[in-house]
C-alpha positions in Angstrom: 6.8 33.9 -11.1 3.7 31.7 -10.6 2.3 29.9 -13.7 -0.6 31.5 -15.6 -3.1 28.9 -14.6 -2.8 29.9 -10.9 -4.2 33.3 -10.0 -3.6 33.9 -6.3 -6.3 36.6 -6.2 -8.9 33.9 -6.9 -8.0 31.9 -3.8 -9.9 33.2 -0.7 -8.3 30.5 1.4 -4.9 32.2 0.8 -6.0 35.8 0.8 -7.5 35.4 4.3 -4.1 34.3 5.6 -2.4 37.3 3.9 -4.9 39.6 5.5 -4.4 38.1 9.0 -0.6 38.3 8.6 -0.9 42.0 7.7 -3.1 42.7 10.7 -0.5 41.0 13.0 2.4 42.6 11.1 3.9 39.1 10.5 5.8 37.9 7.5 3.9 34.9 6.1 4.5 32.5 3.2 3.0 29.4 1.5 5.6 26.7 1.5 6.2 23.1 0.7 4.1 20.6 -1.3 1.3 23.0 -2.2 3.8 25.3 -4.0 5.4 22.4 -5.8 2.0 21.1 -6.9 1.0 24.5 -8.4 3.8 24.1 -10.9 2.9 20.5 -11.5 -0.7 21.6 -12.1 -2.0 19.3 -9.4 -4.9 20.3 -7.2 -4.6 19.9 -3.4 -6.6 21.0 -0.3 -3.7 21.0 2.2 -1.8 24.2 2.4 1.2 24.8 4.7 2.0 28.3 5.8 5.1 29.5 7.6 5.5 32.8 9.3 8.3 34.6 11.1 6.8 34.6 14.5 4.0 32.5 16.1 2.1 30.2 13.7 -0.5 29.6 16.4 -1.1 33.3 16.7 -1.5 33.6 12.9 -3.9 30.6 12.8 -6.0 32.2 15.6 -6.3 35.4 13.6 -7.2 33.5 10.4 -10.0 31.7 12.3 -11.4 35.1 13.4 -11.4 36.4 9.9 -12.9 33.2 8.7 -16.0 33.7 10.7 -15.0 31.9 13.9 -13.6 28.7 12.3 -12.2 26.2 14.8 -8.5 26.2 15.5 -6.7 22.9 16.3 -3.6 23.8 18.3 -0.6 21.5 18.8 1.4 23.3 21.4 4.2 20.7 21.6 5.0 21.3 17.9 4.2 25.0 17.8 1.7 24.3 15.0 -2.0 24.9 14.4 -4.7 23.9 11.8 -7.8 25.7 10.5 -10.4 24.2 8.1 -11.7 26.9 5.8 -13.8 26.5 2.6 -12.8 22.8 2.3 -9.1 23.5 2.7 -6.9 22.4 5.6 -4.6 25.3 6.5 -1.6 24.4 8.6 0.5 27.1 10.3 4.0 27.0 11.9 6.5 29.6 12.9 9.8 29.6 10.9 12.3 27.4 12.5 15.9 26.2 12.4 16.7 22.7 13.6 19.6 20.7 14.9 19.7 17.0 15.6 21.3 14.5 17.9 22.9 11.5 16.2 20.6 8.9 17.9 17.3 10.6 17.4 15.0 12.0 14.7 13.6 14.6 17.2 15.2 17.9 16.4 16.3 20.7 18.8 14.1 23.5 17.4 14.7 27.3 17.6 12.9 30.3 16.1 14.3 31.2 12.8 13.9 33.1 9.5 12.3 32.0 6.3 15.8 31.2 5.0 16.4 28.9 8.1 13.1 27.2 7.4 13.9 26.6 3.7 17.3 25.2 4.6 15.7 22.5 6.8 13.3 21.3 4.0 13.9 17.9 2.6 14.1 18.6 -1.2 14.6 21.7 -3.3 11.2 21.2 -5.0 9.6 21.3 -1.5 11.6 24.4 -0.3 10.0 26.9 -2.6 7.8 29.6 -0.9 5.3 32.2 -2.1 5.2 35.5 -0.3 2.0 36.8 1.2 3.5 40.2 2.2 1.7 43.3 1.0 3.4 44.6 -2.2 5.0 41.1 -2.7 1.9 39.0 -2.8 2.4 36.0 -5.1 6.2 36.4 -5.5 8.1 33.1 -5.6 11.1 32.6 -3.3 13.2 29.8 -4.8 16.8 29.9 -3.3 17.7 26.3 -4.3 16.6 26.3 -7.9 13.5 24.1 -7.2 11.7 25.3 -10.4 14.6 24.1 -12.6 14.7 20.8 -10.8 10.9 20.4 -11.4 11.5 20.9 -15.1 14.4 18.4 -15.1 12.4 16.0 -12.9 15.2 15.7 -10.4 15.1 15.3 -6.6 17.9 17.0 -4.8 18.4 18.1 -1.2 18.8 21.9 -0.4 21.9 21.3 1.8 24.5 18.6 1.5 22.6 15.3 1.3 24.6 13.6 4.0 23.5 16.3 6.5 19.8 16.1 5.3 19.6 12.3 5.6 21.8 11.8 8.7 19.7 14.3 10.6 16.3 12.9 9.5 16.7 9.4 7.9 13.0 9.2 7.0 13.8 11.7 4.3 15.6 8.8 2.5 12.2 7.0 2.2 10.5 10.2 1.2 13.1 10.7 -1.6 12.2 7.4 -3.0 8.5 7.9 -2.5 8.5 11.2 -4.3 10.6 9.7 -7.1 8.1 6.9 -7.4 5.0 9.1 -7.2 6.3 11.8 -9.6 8.5 9.6 -11.8 11.5 11.7 -11.0 15.2 10.8 -10.9 17.2 11.2 -7.7 20.3 13.3 -8.3 23.5 11.2 -8.1 25.1 12.7 -4.9 21.7 12.6 -3.2 21.2 8.9 -4.1 24.8 8.0 -3.0 24.1 9.6 0.3 21.0 7.4 0.7 23.2 4.4 0.2 25.8 5.7 2.6 23.3 6.5 5.4 20.8 3.7 4.8 21.4 2.0 8.1 20.2 5.1 10.0 16.7 4.2 8.8 16.7 1.9 11.9 16.2 4.8 14.2 12.9 5.8 12.5 9.6 4.4 13.9 8.1 1.5 12.0 4.8 3.3 11.6 6.5 6.2 9.7 8.4 3.8 7.5 5.3 1.7 6.7 3.4 4.9 5.8 6.0 5.9 3.3 6.3 2.3 2.0 2.5 2.2 1.4 2.7 5.4 -0.5 5.4 3.9 -2.8 3.2 0.8 -3.2 0.2 3.0 -4.2 2.2 4.9 -6.9 1.4 4.2 -10.5 4.5 2.0 -11.2 5.5 0.8 -7.7 8.4 -1.4 -9.1 10.4 1.8 -9.7 10.3 2.7 -6.0 11.2 -0.8 -4.9 14.1 -0.9 -7.3 15.4 2.3 -5.7 14.9 0.9 -2.2 16.8 -2.2 -3.2 19.6 -0.4 -5.0 20.1 2.1 -2.2 20.3 -0.7 0.5 17.2 0.6 2.3 15.2 -2.5 1.5 17.4 -4.9 3.4 16.6 -2.9 6.6 12.9 -2.4 6.1 11.9 -5.6 4.3 14.6 -8.3 4.4 12.2 -11.0 3.2 11.8 -9.2 -0.1 15.6 -8.9 -0.6 15.8 -12.7 0.0 13.8 -13.1 -3.2 16.6 -11.6 -5.3 19.0 -13.7 -7.3 19.1 -16.8 -9.5 20.7 -20.1 -8.7 21.9 -22.5 -11.3 22.5 -26.3 -10.8 23.2 -28.9 -13.5 22.3 -26.4 -16.1 18.9 -25.7 -14.6 17.9 -22.4 -13.0 14.8 -20.6 -11.7 13.5 -17.1 -12.4 14.6 -14.1 -10.2 11.6 -14.0 -7.9 12.4 -10.4 -6.8 11.9 -9.0 -10.3 9.0 -11.4 -11.0 7.3 -10.1 -7.8 7.8 -6.5 -9.0 6.3 -7.4 -12.4 3.3 -9.0 -10.7 2.9 -5.9 -8.5 3.0 -3.6 -11.6 0.5 -5.8 -13.4 -1.9 -5.6 -10.4 -1.4 -1.9 -10.2 -2.7 -1.5 -13.8 -6.1 -3.0 -12.8 -6.5 -2.0 -9.2 -5.7 0.8 -6.7 -6.4 -1.4 -3.7 -3.5 -1.2 -1.3 -4.1 -4.7 0.1 -4.4 -6.4 -3.3 -1.0 -4.8 -4.1 0.3 -6.2 -0.8 -1.0 -9.7 -1.8 1.0 -9.3 -5.0 4.1 -8.4 -3.0 3.7 -11.4 -0.6 2.4 -14.1 -3.0 5.8 -15.7 -3.5 7.5 -14.4 -0.3 8.1 -18.0 1.0 9.9 -19.2 -2.2 13.4 -18.8 -0.6 12.3 -20.9 2.4 10.8 -23.6 0.3 13.3 -23.8 -2.6 14.5 -27.3 -3.3 16.5 -28.8 -6.2 15.3 -32.1 -7.5 17.9 -34.0 -9.6 16.7 -34.5 -13.1 13.8 -32.1 -12.7 15.1 -28.7 -11.4 14.0 -26.3 -8.7 10.7 -26.6 -6.9 9.0 -24.3 -4.4 6.5 -26.8 -3.1 4.2 -25.4 -0.4 5.3 -21.8 -0.8 1.7 -20.6 -0.8 0.9 -22.2 2.6 4.2 -21.1 4.1 3.7 -17.6 2.7 0.2 -17.5 4.3 1.8 -18.3 7.6 4.5 -15.6 7.2 1.9 -12.9 6.3 0.7 -12.2 9.9 4.3 -12.0 11.2 5.3 -9.5 8.5 2.2 -7.4 9.1 2.8 -7.4 12.8 6.5 -6.3 12.5 5.6 -3.6 9.9 2.7 -2.3 12.2 0.2 -2.9 9.4 -3.4 -3.7 10.4 -3.9 -7.2 11.7 -7.7 -7.4 11.1 -9.5 -7.7 7.8 -6.7 -6.3 5.6 -4.2 -8.9 6.8 -6.7 -11.7 6.6 -7.5 -10.7 3.0 -3.8 -10.7 2.0 -3.2 -14.0 3.8 -6.2 -15.6 2.0 -5.0 -14.5 -1.4 -1.4 -15.7 -0.7 -2.7 -19.1 0.3 -5.0 -19.5 -2.7 -2.9 -17.8 -5.4 -2.0 -21.1 -7.1 -5.5 -22.5 -7.3 -6.8 -20.7 -10.3 -3.5 -21.3 -12.1 -3.9 -25.1 -11.4 -7.4 -24.9 -13.0 -5.9 -23.3 -16.1 -3.4 -26.1 -16.5 -5.9 -29.0 -16.3 -9.4 -29.9 -17.5 -11.8 -27.6 -15.6 -14.3 -29.6 -13.7 -17.4 -28.0 -12.1 -16.3 -29.6 -8.8 -13.0 -27.8 -8.8 -14.7 -24.5 -9.7 -17.2 -25.0 -6.8 -14.4 -25.6 -4.4 -12.5 -22.5 -5.5 -15.6 -20.4 -5.2 -16.3 -21.8 -1.7 -12.8 -21.1 -0.4 -12.3 -17.7 -2.1 -15.8 -16.4 -1.2 -16.2 -12.7 -1.8 -12.4 -12.4 -2.6 -12.8 -14.5 -5.8 -12.6 -11.4 -8.1 -9.5 -10.0 -6.4 -7.9 -13.5 -6.5 -8.5 -13.8 -10.2 -6.9 -10.3 -10.7 -3.8 -11.5 -8.7 -3.6 -14.7 -10.6 -3.8 -13.1 -14.1 -1.1 -10.6 -12.9 1.0 -13.6 -11.9 1.3 -14.8 -15.5 4.7 -13.3 -16.5 6.9 -14.7 -19.2 9.1 -13.5 -22.0 7.2 -15.9 -24.2 4.2 -13.9 -25.5 2.7 -17.1 -27.0 2.7 -18.8 -23.6 1.2 -15.7 -21.9 -1.6 -15.4 -24.4 -2.4 -19.1 -24.1 -2.7 -18.8 -20.3 -4.8 -15.7 -20.6 -7.2 -17.5 -23.0 -7.5 -20.4 -20.5 -8.1 -17.9 -17.7 -11.0 -16.5 -19.7 -12.5 -20.0 -19.7 -12.1 -20.3 -16.0 -13.8 -17.0 -15.4 -16.6 -17.9 -17.6 -17.1 -21.2 -15.8 -16.9 -19.4 -12.4 -19.8 -17.2 -13.4 -21.9 -20.1 -14.7 -21.3 -22.4 -11.7 -22.0 -19.6 -9.2 -25.2 -18.7 -11.0 -26.4 -22.4 -10.9 -25.1 -23.5 -7.5 -24.7 -20.4 -5.4 -21.7 -21.7 -3.5 -19.8 -18.5 -2.9 -19.7 -18.2 0.9 -22.5 -20.8 1.2 -23.4 -22.3 4.5 -24.7 -26.0 4.4 -28.5 -25.8 3.9 -29.1 -28.0 6.9 -27.7 -26.4 10.1 -26.1 -28.2 13.0 -29.1 -27.1 15.2 -31.5 -28.8 12.8 -29.5 -32.0 12.9 -29.4 -32.1 16.7 -33.1 -31.3 17.0 -34.2 -33.9 14.5 -32.2 -36.7 15.9 -32.3 -35.4 19.5 -28.5 -35.6 19.9 -26.1 -33.2 21.6 -23.2 -31.3 19.9 -20.9 -34.2 18.8 -18.6 -35.6 16.2 -21.6 -37.2 14.5 -23.1 -33.7 13.8 -19.9 -32.6 12.3 -19.6 -35.7 10.0 -23.2 -35.1 8.7 -22.5 -31.4 8.0 -19.2 -32.1 6.3 -20.6 -34.9 4.0 -23.5 -32.6 3.0 -21.0 -29.8 2.1 -18.8 -32.2 0.2 -21.8 -33.6 -1.8 -22.8 -30.1 -2.8 -19.2 -29.2 -3.8 -18.9 -32.4 -5.8 -22.2 -31.8 -7.5 -23.9 -34.9 -6.1 -26.8 -32.9 -4.8 -28.1 -29.4 -5.4 -27.4 -26.6 -2.9 -31.0 -26.6 -1.4 -32.6 -27.6 1.8 -34.7 -30.5 0.5 -31.9 -32.4 -1.2 -29.6 -31.7 1.8 -32.3 -32.9 4.2 -32.8 -36.2 2.3 -29.0 -36.8 2.3 -28.9 -36.1 6.0 -31.4 -38.9 6.6 -29.3 -41.3 4.5 -26.1 -40.4 6.3 -27.7 -40.8 9.7 -29.0 -44.2 8.8 -25.6 -45.3 7.7 -24.1 -44.0 10.9 -26.7 -45.8 13.0 -28.4 -42.6 14.2 -32.1 -43.0 14.8 -34.6 -40.3 14.4 -36.2 -38.8 17.6 
């Protein structure tokens, strides 16, 4: 039985499919995530329909009844899509599948609704709603999906070893759904993920990264990462992150577990931002700590230079994971490189010069950098955390004041290289670069204001010192 809040007769996007199926004398059903989300009281605009027969034929008939809507046909997959009243309706014929051991691509044959439900990934996604006349709106739930929704459990319809061995991406999907819905993974199902985790290697990187990004965008992404780690999947898809795990102790001195620290920073960032790439910056901010870890006798462990090393690692990780190498990667790389700078300001007397330099280097990313750095303050000592956060408030206050006075965020030196060359009648040269750099440094140090007149006067003085005569 469908929940009271969902009246199928008030959904023309569904009724038009029921009418088309009746005209063609086809059995048709709603199936998958849309059905699940009805019971979770979540709205969605993507609806999957399965019919015993040709999904393309059903889609074509729906398009006719919908006033000539456009049909997108994918013959290789036997599927079709129709956009209707803001909904994306996807159609497929009921199928049964078998797999070869070295491929995710199934051997597909026509099948019944039962065959189609058997091949679904989880019981909560295998529920169907009948569109047959006389049965409209009846729920077909052969694997107890409703009960599993109530218990917040993810379980496979068939033996989990079969489900995951045949299509290893389902292991990532299990953890993604657990993270998104805050569900538990049933014990045998989770054990099968651990047993078959190595088979994730046959899945394309693009599909893996897509699922990983969905985990990262969940409300508490640390839960998904802990499941990835505990199942053994993480070592295959993101070995650098696994390397963060563990604590070493020498001469009574130890360091924090950087894996769990990173997850805490990620959760902290997730509380204040839904930006995927800011969350990636949280994931990668300490990624080079294993490579830079050193023990200094009498002092303890250091990770000197991990921010620069991490910035150099970022493009390689993005490239391997088939993540975008343009602005998103450059944004993450910049935040990884600069993530210690605001913390250094908190620890020492805050000078206007240091604030100007931070504003100049961070540019438009200063606000995101400050979110990351505040998220990076993790300690079991609440007094220490509160002290750091108070100091951070001072830094933010000073950032606003200095930017208002000096306008150094993304500033270009007020005197351009072209002006220098024209005034002194000199070609592009090292001398031009020296003059520009000294003007920039004088502005950042507060020796002159960020305006053309003061910069021009300084240019004349620098040129005289360098022995450059005016044209």
